[in-house]
C-alpha angles and dihedrals in degrees: 000000000000125000089244090056090048091053090049091054089053092054123100108244114219127182114206116201110196129130094209114079095209090053091047090057094043093056093043095050090047093052095052087080090073099066138291107330142182120205137208119189130211123186099197142022093256092050088052096050089048092051096047090055089067108019120049112203123198089231138009122212115193136174118235091222100055110141092000098314108330095129095101092043088053091052094052091047089056092047091049089055102253090137093045135280095276088057097052097084096042109139109249129201115198118210116197148146092225105113103185137106090239091057093051089047092050090049093048093048093048090059106263118153100204134013122213124187121222128258087049133182122231091246094053094049095044090046091056092046090051090050093053093042097047102032104039107182127226114267113241125210114188135139094264102031141041121178143059121342108275093201115106096191138025118251114210090197095053110118105171127107111307114229107165114112091237088050094049099053094091095037100085114129114274114260092250093054090045087056091049093051093050091053089048090050090057092051090049089050089051091052089048091051093050091049092053089053093044119134104201093213095053111092092189090059090055090049089051090055092047090052090051090048093050088050089053092046093053092048091051088057090054089051093054090212103142101206095049087043092054096046094047093046088052090052097047093050093050094051092043089059091047090057089062092042092045092221128095129203103219092192092055091052092045089054091057092046092052092049094045090051090053091048094053093044095048113082113234096249087071090076098151093056092044091051090049092053092050092047093047091049088057092048092047097047092049092051093048092047088052091050092050091048091051090048090054 
């Protein structure tokens, strides 16, 4: 590799998202004070998402008002993974003229790392860029928030679910639980296969699904994993009643299957996500049962 290529690898790569050429140049020239840099430019949110899918910058600087105010939406889309998994945790600096506490709160909640008011001085913008570069925050994944950690300090008395990357390293499911989940996954896949092959007029086919659900329910009890246990019990109770009625609601069974697959795939430290899956299952099943009753 050439010396020039070596130098390029050492440069901090920044993507500037701004639909006004003058402002793009202003941001780039201001940031050159940080260190040797290389720049990519995107004039729209869509251009940015496309570029992020193939070129991973060390930092992204975007204006809130791109395309009439799509800056925050762009941040949310990146955090949701629309530009790919690797881009989700890209540090983002938001530049804006909005000088209110509400604007700062909205930007933080959207997943912005740092917030810079326009017009900005060279020292302010470079300070924010250095903070992002030198003190990259852990990436948080929860039901209500995706983005850099918003905590500015550690609280030794905090006992809630830990969602920082560094805190999650040792929170993978224990090997025994992973083994249990693999077995449960096979049983769920079996129920899904039986459902796909179901002949609604065949009582024996419904009985076959009931037996598979009973097996999953009993295994969930063995696992001692309450959310999988609750979902599998709900499925078994529903199908058990269908055997008596002689008619099975495939969409209700499928809703259970989808929820159970998510529960076995999600590691247990993601407690909020797993609780949401379980809660939404109950809501969905109740809704489908009401629709079935109304149709009858």
